[in-house]
Steps between C-alpha positions, in 0.01 A plus 500: 500500500626849411564718804309829525700808595300800620550830316638658819761227543587522130572873547723434798685221318557725199631790708725281716647338189575849371698587812243691702450447872865426578646850529824506697594757761865487389652732243419392146817411313637286219399173664135597546473651152656193339265269687198706398581510128574128506158448660321721245712364210490837320460876532311662213677803352311808386619846400230700685662694782215714637538361851768230467608259228305178523788259570590682823145483636443130588785500752366816667149354508619182672808603698457872564754778438834382361803635316426482127870491417505154659248376245700672226805297608299184443394598148808680367871437473738209536350385832139507382280202592215581263467559129229615258280339244143496372338298778163647602598818320852640507618376839792453731526131587745260665785416263423128513158569344654638179565157338134409561409748227721358223185365332356854500822636354492237227134572431584869458784414263281261297220756477742760364643253249156398371375855439650647178411854609653466848748778585777248560475362146609825339740605775721195546811710446395731785452202732843358409659842552340537844629160609848597380483831692409323824775242442756776449388746766321297765159586651348821364180704512321564173562873538877442528529321166619732226321443172322717246181299564509567874239774482150473635224485244177673581403632847712479815420132551600404144787253475807545286609222265777417748253462787266294280784268402614453859146418610466243221824336612384520863177318417702230320740460793798605286555793733404528866469770762806610696289720727376854455649848524247774581236243407647447150573135431864400448538231231767231494586171336387208718857383561590845634244464779409136561711205611590219258292266719188714459555542126546127465167424667259345249139446605224361280190707445285256697742493794530879493122543507474257789762688699343839423158375609658356815651838582181682410289272720741545790482879461119489481443246775160431351359578157328396183671366189465846346658662807801270487546541124472879510787545747754423228266562204475132404256357248203310645572153353861451616418665834214257561720204402755617758228537765384144433858372542544691826165375627599141426827547687313642801649849484168658404182405685166548322254710702174686449442861608139623530439803282794432270293328236245622247206696643629471855536122508800324649796511263779254433838604639824350625679545831877472518590232752748731681262796526440641847138499621493806729216543745541876484663755274574854609663662199521878478632631169454692180558297184648583164254461210752241377518301824432127450215523753294722267659493153259229380182707539264199484688336788487824703124511448465134596721526810403841635178601320712791381445634148827663400606684190797735473399833343832617357369465146152634580441864397500717813131602480403132500718390792310384805771427758809677366800469272706257710274353766661237724288229664483514881545161669385477863466170681418247228295734281567773244285776647560802278747690287714809532637714216855600596750739350856538619571873468875463527578864433278626784576204729129421530298178472179609331186298557298605198201287596411231753209259467359229725302200385152456655622225735814683614562487878429806713870543579605501132604867505710457814677192368559656158645809670760277667592340165531841333726632776725201436483567125602864547789392724607238245496759222676768705201733492418740781128565462180325393233715337152357443274642229126498588404239243352160579287364783807419711681831451354700789551224752855441377583872521369510856713199601811653345445825687 
């Protein structure tokens, strides 16, 4: 008989598996940051810097204030423990995960080769030249490569031919990341960054999918087949085949969660055998829009009854909650959202709106005020200014006074 897991327990399992509820009172350093990223398996990278870049946020949400240069040490330079590739989206991930995506690299290469109009088909000489430049000069940023074609085309986000070529090679695995400088990716040949042992690791597509699903399930704690596949952007069929294998081996336990199925019925899910089953969960955090807890919007709705959409690309007159609203996690529920702006020049954390969900606890403003004071401290800001927008704004302003 399939075990039933209550929605409340499913929430607590999911949050515990994501590193919530185990905040240490010690100073957060390299050891804690390494352990957290290994637990999450990846940090999604995004260029938006209104409050803070997305890859810095998960550690703050789970561990509290920390020195960002410590995380930079883990992602950049000769002592780095993480690399980059297209995992969920562009992501930092443990170096040992990189070979698990060789099938994706080959798929990208095959897709380029099979499309006569693909950019790479007519620019093979550029690709060869870029590989030769990296071989001769070592790791380089796109902007540091001197070439007549290294000029952006179109608006400010337009890529030059050099940048396009490097990204093609990056997707193929012919070049890799050697970290970032001022958020600009540094490109390198694999042998300039990775060990011979790592480069010699060959993993079949089926074995790679099984390992990625294993890691995804461990990071989720509990989830549906779609949840597990989405973590690393896997196709449904090979992901389900991997789930079946892991179920047969006893690593994944089939369960049913009421409300997770169609029209409110119980839905099929799997529980990782090592997942903690907490009786309580007392998280207190703001989340990046690209945090694994909420990035799959259907899962966020299923877990927390929280309908979330980021409004960056919504015209301002049509925005409801704000340009960069961050979900508010209190206890085991997402109870609202707060639109934050880091006004670095003025040294002010600006709360441009604050909203509570209908079921938010009565102390939501007080608890959010504590989180925002920590956020201001973490960002080196001296003041928090709350705009009178949103049903939580007045209460939050009063608490901060």
